[in-house]
C-alpha positions in Angstrom: 158.2 159.6 -0.4 155.9 160.2 -3.3 152.4 158.7 -3.2 151.0 156.6 -6.0 148.0 157.9 -7.9 145.8 155.3 -6.1 147.0 156.4 -2.7 146.6 160.1 -3.6 143.1 159.4 -4.7 142.3 157.6 -1.4 143.7 160.5 0.6 141.6 163.0 -1.4 138.6 160.8 -0.8 139.3 160.7 2.9 139.7 164.5 3.1 136.5 165.0 1.2 134.7 162.6 3.6 136.2 164.3 6.6 134.8 167.6 5.4 131.4 166.0 4.8 131.5 164.5 8.3 132.4 167.9 9.8 129.2 169.3 8.5 127.2 166.3 9.8 127.9 166.7 13.5 124.4 168.0 14.0 123.2 164.6 12.8 125.1 162.8 15.6 128.2 161.9 13.5 131.7 162.8 14.5 135.2 161.9 13.3 137.5 160.5 16.0 140.6 158.4 16.5 139.7 155.2 18.4 142.5 153.1 20.0 142.7 149.8 18.1 140.4 150.9 15.3 142.2 154.0 13.8 140.2 156.8 12.4 136.4 156.2 12.8 133.2 158.0 12.2 131.2 157.6 15.4 127.5 157.5 14.9 125.0 158.6 17.6 121.5 159.9 17.7 120.9 163.5 16.9 118.8 165.7 19.2 115.5 165.2 17.3 116.5 161.9 15.6 113.4 160.3 14.1 115.0 156.9 14.6 114.9 157.3 18.4 111.6 156.0 19.8 111.4 158.8 22.3 111.1 161.3 19.4 108.1 159.5 17.8 104.8 161.3 17.6 102.5 160.9 20.6 100.1 158.8 18.5 102.8 156.5 17.3 104.1 156.0 20.9 100.6 155.1 22.2 99.9 152.8 19.2 103.1 150.8 19.8 102.6 150.8 23.6 99.0 149.6 23.1 100.1 146.7 20.9 102.8 145.7 23.4 100.3 146.0 26.2 97.9 143.7 24.4 100.6 141.0 24.0 101.0 141.2 27.8 97.2 140.8 28.1 97.3 137.8 25.8 99.9 135.7 27.5 98.5 136.6 31.0 95.1 135.5 29.7 96.6 132.2 28.5 98.3 131.6 31.9 94.9 131.3 33.7 92.2 130.3 31.3 92.9 126.5 31.7 92.4 126.7 35.5 88.6 127.0 35.3 88.0 124.1 32.9 89.7 121.6 35.2 86.6 119.4 35.8 86.0 119.0 32.1 89.6 118.2 31.3 89.8 115.8 34.3 86.7 113.9 32.9 88.1 113.7 29.4 91.7 112.6 30.4 90.6 110.5 33.4 93.0 112.2 35.8 92.9 113.8 39.2 92.3 117.5 40.0 95.9 118.0 41.3 97.4 116.5 38.1 95.2 118.6 35.9 96.1 121.7 37.8 99.7 121.1 36.6 98.6 122.5 33.2 98.4 126.0 34.8 101.3 125.4 37.2 103.8 124.2 34.5 102.7 127.1 32.2 103.7 129.5 35.0 107.0 127.8 35.7 107.8 127.7 32.0 107.0 131.4 32.0 109.5 132.1 34.7 112.3 130.0 33.1 111.7 131.6 29.7 112.3 135.1 31.1 116.0 134.1 31.5 116.3 134.0 27.7 113.7 136.4 26.3 114.9 139.5 28.3 118.6 139.3 27.3 117.6 138.3 23.7 115.5 141.4 23.3 118.5 143.5 24.2 120.6 141.7 21.6 118.5 141.4 18.5 115.8 144.0 19.3 112.3 143.9 20.7 110.2 143.3 17.6 112.1 140.2 16.4 111.7 138.6 19.9 108.0 139.5 20.1 107.3 138.1 16.7 109.4 135.0 17.0 108.3 134.0 20.5 104.6 134.7 19.8 104.7 132.6 16.6 106.2 129.7 18.5 103.8 130.3 21.4 100.9 129.9 19.0 102.2 126.5 17.8 102.2 125.2 21.4 98.8 126.7 22.2 97.4 124.9 19.2 99.2 121.7 20.3 97.6 122.1 23.8 94.2 122.3 22.2 94.8 119.1 20.2 96.4 117.2 23.1 95.2 113.6 23.1 96.2 112.9 26.8 97.3 114.6 30.0 101.0 114.0 29.4 101.1 115.8 26.1 98.9 118.6 27.4 101.3 119.3 30.3 104.4 119.3 27.9 102.7 121.6 25.5 101.5 124.0 28.2 105.0 124.2 29.7 106.5 125.1 26.2 103.7 127.6 25.6 104.6 129.3 28.9 108.3 129.3 28.1 107.8 131.0 24.7 105.0 133.2 25.8 106.9 135.0 28.6 108.4 137.6 26.3 105.7 140.3 26.5 105.7 140.4 30.3 109.5 140.1 30.5 110.3 142.9 28.1 107.3 145.3 28.2 109.2 147.3 30.9 112.1 147.7 28.5 109.8 148.7 25.7 108.1 151.3 27.9 111.5 152.7 28.8 112.5 152.8 25.1 109.5 154.9 24.1 108.7 157.2 27.1 110.7 159.4 29.4 110.8 159.1 33.1 107.9 161.4 33.8 105.7 159.9 31.1 106.2 156.4 32.4 104.5 157.5 35.6 101.1 157.2 33.8 102.0 154.9 30.9 103.4 152.0 32.9 100.2 151.6 35.1 98.2 151.3 31.8 100.5 148.5 30.7 100.4 146.8 34.1 96.6 147.0 34.2 96.4 145.2 30.8 98.7 142.5 32.1 96.6 142.0 35.2 93.2 142.0 33.5 94.3 139.1 31.3 94.5 136.3 33.9 91.2 137.4 35.6 89.1 138.0 32.6 90.0 134.7 31.1 88.5 132.6 34.0 85.2 134.6 33.4 85.2 133.4 29.8 86.8 130.0 30.4 84.3 129.0 33.0 81.5 129.3 30.5 83.2 126.7 28.2 82.1 123.3 29.4 80.4 120.2 28.1 77.2 121.2 29.8 75.5 124.5 30.8 76.3 125.4 34.5 73.4 126.7 36.6 73.8 129.3 39.4 72.8 127.4 42.5 72.3 130.4 44.7 72.5 134.2 44.9 71.8 136.4 47.8 70.5 139.6 46.2 69.4 138.3 42.8 66.6 135.9 42.0 68.4 133.9 39.3 68.1 130.4 40.6 67.0 129.0 37.2 69.4 131.1 35.1 72.0 129.4 33.2 75.6 130.7 32.8 77.5 128.6 30.2 77.5 127.5 26.6 75.7 124.8 24.8 77.2 121.3 24.6 78.7 122.1 21.2 81.3 124.3 22.8 84.1 122.2 24.2 86.5 123.1 27.0 89.2 123.0 24.3 87.9 126.3 23.0 89.8 128.0 25.8 92.9 127.3 23.6 91.2 128.2 20.3 90.2 131.6 21.6 93.7 132.2 22.8 95.1 131.1 19.5 92.8 133.5 17.6 93.7 136.4 19.8 97.4 135.6 19.4 97.1 135.5 15.6 95.4 138.9 15.6 97.9 140.5 17.9 101.0 139.0 16.2 99.7 140.3 12.8 99.2 143.8 14.4 102.9 143.8 15.6 104.1 142.6 12.2 102.1 145.3 10.3 102.3 148.3 12.5 104.8 148.1 15.4 108.3 149.7 15.0 111.5 148.6 16.6 112.2 150.7 19.7 115.4 149.4 21.3 118.0 152.3 20.9 121.2 150.2 20.3 119.5 148.2 17.5 118.1 151.4 15.9 121.6 153.0 16.1 123.1 149.9 14.4 120.6 150.2 11.6 121.4 153.9 11.2 125.1 153.1 11.1 124.6 150.3 8.5 122.7 152.8 6.4 125.5 155.3 6.5 128.0 152.6 5.6 126.0 151.8 2.5 125.4 155.5 1.6 129.1 156.5 1.8 130.6 153.1 0.9 132.8 153.3 4.0 133.1 150.7 6.7 134.5 153.2 9.2 131.1 154.3 10.3 130.6 152.7 13.7 128.4 153.1 16.8 129.8 153.1 20.3 127.9 149.9 21.0 129.6 148.2 18.0 133.1 149.1 19.1 132.6 147.4 22.5 130.3 144.6 21.2 130.9 141.2 22.7 130.0 137.9 21.1 126.3 136.8 21.2 127.1 133.8 23.5 129.2 136.0 25.8 126.4 138.5 26.2 123.8 135.8 26.8 126.0 134.1 29.4 126.4 137.4 31.3 122.7 138.2 31.0 121.6 134.8 32.3 124.0 134.8 35.2 123.4 138.4 36.4 119.8 137.9 37.5 120.9 135.1 39.9 123.8 137.3 41.1 121.4 140.2 41.8 119.0 137.8 43.6 121.7 136.8 46.1 123.6 140.2 46.4 121.1 143.0 45.9 119.0 143.7 49.0 116.3 145.7 47.1 115.9 142.9 44.5 115.6 140.3 47.3 113.0 142.3 49.1 110.9 142.9 46.0 111.2 139.3 44.9 109.9 138.1 48.2 107.1 140.6 48.2 105.9 140.0 44.7 106.3 136.3 45.0 103.9 136.4 48.0 101.4 138.5 46.0 101.5 136.1 43.0 101.2 133.1 45.3 98.0 134.6 46.7 96.8 135.7 43.3 97.2 132.3 41.7 95.9 130.5 44.8 92.6 132.3 44.0 92.3 130.4 40.6 91.5 127.0 42.3 90.5 128.7 45.5 87.5 130.6 44.2 85.7 127.3 43.9 86.1 126.9 47.7 85.4 130.6 48.5 82.3 131.1 46.3 81.5 127.6 44.9 81.3 125.5 48.0 80.4 128.3 50.4 77.6 129.9 48.4 76.7 127.0 46.2 77.7 128.8 43.0 78.1 126.8 39.8 81.2 126.9 37.7 80.1 129.8 35.5 79.0 132.1 38.3 82.1 131.3 40.3 84.2 132.4 37.3 82.1 135.6 37.2 83.3 136.5 40.7 86.8 137.3 39.3 85.2 140.6 38.2 86.0 142.0 41.7 89.8 141.7 41.1 89.4 143.4 37.7 87.5 146.3 39.2 90.3 146.7 41.7 92.9 146.8 39.0 90.9 149.6 37.2 90.5 151.6 40.5 94.2 151.5 41.0 94.7 152.8 37.5 92.5 155.8 38.4 95.2 156.9 40.9 97.5 157.9 38.0 96.6 161.6 37.9 97.4 162.1 41.6 100.7 160.1 41.4 101.7 161.8 38.2 101.2 165.4 39.5 103.1 164.5 42.7 106.0 163.0 40.6 106.2 166.2 38.5 106.5 168.3 41.7 109.3 166.1 43.0 111.1 166.2 39.7 111.1 170.0 39.7 112.3 170.0 43.3 115.2 167.8 42.3 116.2 169.6 39.1 114.4 167.2 36.8 115.7 163.9 38.3 113.3 162.5 40.9 114.8 159.8 43.2 113.7 156.2 42.5 112.0 156.1 45.9 109.3 158.4 44.5 108.1 155.4 42.5 107.0 153.8 45.8 104.0 156.1 46.2 101.6 153.5 44.6 102.8 150.8 47.0 102.7 153.1 50.0 99.1 153.9 49.3 97.9 150.4 48.6 100.1 147.9 50.5 98.0 147.8 53.7 95.0 146.7 51.7 96.7 143.4 50.9 96.4 141.8 54.4 93.2 143.7 55.2 91.5 142.3 52.1 92.7 138.7 52.9 91.4 138.9 56.5 88.2 140.4 55.3 87.6 137.7 52.8 88.7 134.9 55.2 86.2 135.7 57.9 83.2 136.9 55.9 83.2 134.1 53.2 80.4 132.3 55.1 77.0 131.1 54.0 75.3 133.4 56.5 77.0 136.5 55.1 76.3 137.8 51.6 78.7 136.9 48.8 79.0 140.6 48.2 81.4 140.9 51.2 84.2 138.6 49.9 83.6 140.0 46.4 84.2 143.6 47.6 87.2 142.3 49.6 88.6 141.0 46.3 88.3 144.6 44.9 90.5 145.8 47.7 93.0 143.0 46.9 93.1 144.0 43.2 93.8 147.6 44.2 96.7 146.5 46.4 98.2 144.1 44.0 98.2 146.6 41.1 99.8 149.3 43.3 102.6 147.0 44.6 103.4 145.7 41.1 103.7 149.2 39.6 106.0 150.4 42.4 108.2 147.3 42.2 108.8 147.5 38.5 109.3 151.2 38.3 111.5 151.3 41.3 113.8 148.6 40.0 113.9 150.2 36.5 114.9 153.6 38.0 117.4 152.1 40.5 119.3 149.8 38.2 119.0 151.8 34.9 121.3 149.9 32.5 121.0 146.7 34.6 117.3 147.0 35.0 116.5 144.1 32.6 118.5 141.7 34.9 116.7 142.9 38.0 113.3 142.5 36.3 114.3 138.9 35.2 115.0 138.1 38.9 111.6 139.4 39.7 109.8 137.5 36.9 111.6 134.2 37.6 111.0 134.1 41.3 107.3 135.1 41.3 106.2 132.8 38.5 107.9 129.8 39.8 106.5 130.5 43.3 103.0 131.0 41.7 103.3 127.8 39.7 104.2 125.7 42.7 101.4 127.2 44.8 98.8 126.5 42.1 99.3 122.8 42.7 99.4 123.2 46.5 96.3 125.4 46.7 93.7 122.7 46.7 95.3 120.5 49.4 95.8 123.7 51.4 92.1 124.7 51.2 91.1 121.2 52.0 93.2 121.0 55.1 92.9 124.5 56.5 89.6 125.6 54.9 89.0 129.0 53.5 89.2 131.0 56.7 92.6 129.7 57.9 94.2 129.5 54.4 93.5 133.2 53.8 94.4 134.1 57.4 97.8 132.4 56.9 98.4 134.3 53.7 97.2 137.5 55.3 99.7 137.1 58.1 102.5 136.8 55.5 101.1 139.9 53.9 101.4 141.7 57.2 105.1 140.7 57.4 105.8 142.1 53.9 103.7 145.3 54.2 106.6 147.4 55.7 108.9 146.7 52.7 107.9 149.7 50.5 107.9 152.1 53.5 111.4 150.9 54.6 112.7 151.4 51.0 111.0 154.8 50.8 113.0 156.1 53.8 116.2 154.0 53.6 116.3 152.9 49.9 118.8 155.6 48.9 121.3 154.4 51.5 120.9 150.8 50.4 121.3 151.6 46.8 124.4 153.6 47.4 126.1 150.5 49.0 124.9 147.8 46.7 123.5 148.8 43.3 126.2 148.6 40.5 127.4 152.0 39.4 125.9 153.9 42.4 
């Protein structure tokens, strides 16, 4: 059968395009027959593809990582800053301490619930759009919280701020994996984690200085500052806790908009594919992700259900959820609890009590200083295993620091007494900060390496459980300290810490067997 001139022209065009594609295989493009789609030009990344985030310059990688880390610092800051201006908010709204503590509790619960959406969404439309969109909406609710005329509206706005503010802490693990390889994440991830932890315990130090009246230090043991004032003048309202957060959010969101690049590989590959379609005027350029792409609602449904499935079926997820939930329960119990530990015991005022959070921050930084040792060890293990270290090697941080959790709690419980210097519980808080940072780093990196393609779902399980537990405990903390007092409250939490301490050691020795039986694809 003779071909028409139009058909002949199309055939020649196809042959010419095939020849062009044959010369572009080094760019990650190949011609292939795909069942159900016919002849397609499959697009992938080339070896040194500049689109791929792992091929960015070292400076570009750190710049993007730093901005993402600052977003984590921002929302973590926002989660705790309201907790130290409770007396001023109580007075203005005419409510009880427990009700006002709901402003922090509901933020944390909203944070956990928001992770169910933000994580999957970032793997559907890309990281940057989710960062920018969620932070923009987050700023709206922070502003609304600052303008809230009554307690009811404040609680609603804080919940919504938490829901939309969760994105950085939900997806920063994914962003880190996009940009850095396995060995590099050994020292990059701790930096990101440290920024996230500094946020909620620098903010009380700032927030405690924002009150209607200056706050005197009532007593110190080693310093003679009885008449010193820590606080701001009466022109600084407690509502400035929200305004400072809003200003920081605007600056960081602007930095993301102006400088941050998209890093999620499937989205970058789709952009590359779309560019080739326009360049050649041919719709047969497709990526592997496009060929097997499900509808948006279908993907969101699977992504929302899978974290719950992992929570009930994956042993290592259950163990880490329990452990990190306990750590966060203790951590956010400190927000109202420091008033009992340092305020009532040592007679410290609101400003100087907030200053005591410096111990936790010092602990976070000390844990970060362990990076060189852990990195060099990880490199040795990688070489021993032909470039692929087992996930259990990520547990080194927790193995080194886990015992400090119960030790620090018992130490603080039984030395936070008026006849013992405040330096003792303060130094105990440093030990707690070291322990918490190490446990968190190990938990995240272990689950990322264990679940690989399903890591986002495992991390959502972790985020959801720990923030809801922390939110509930924030409300229960005051009644608990009132009923059990400082020594027995912290002793109870320390006993729970003793029960959880063996978890990283058990996973270090038996984790490979557990993963072989339960983790998908293993």
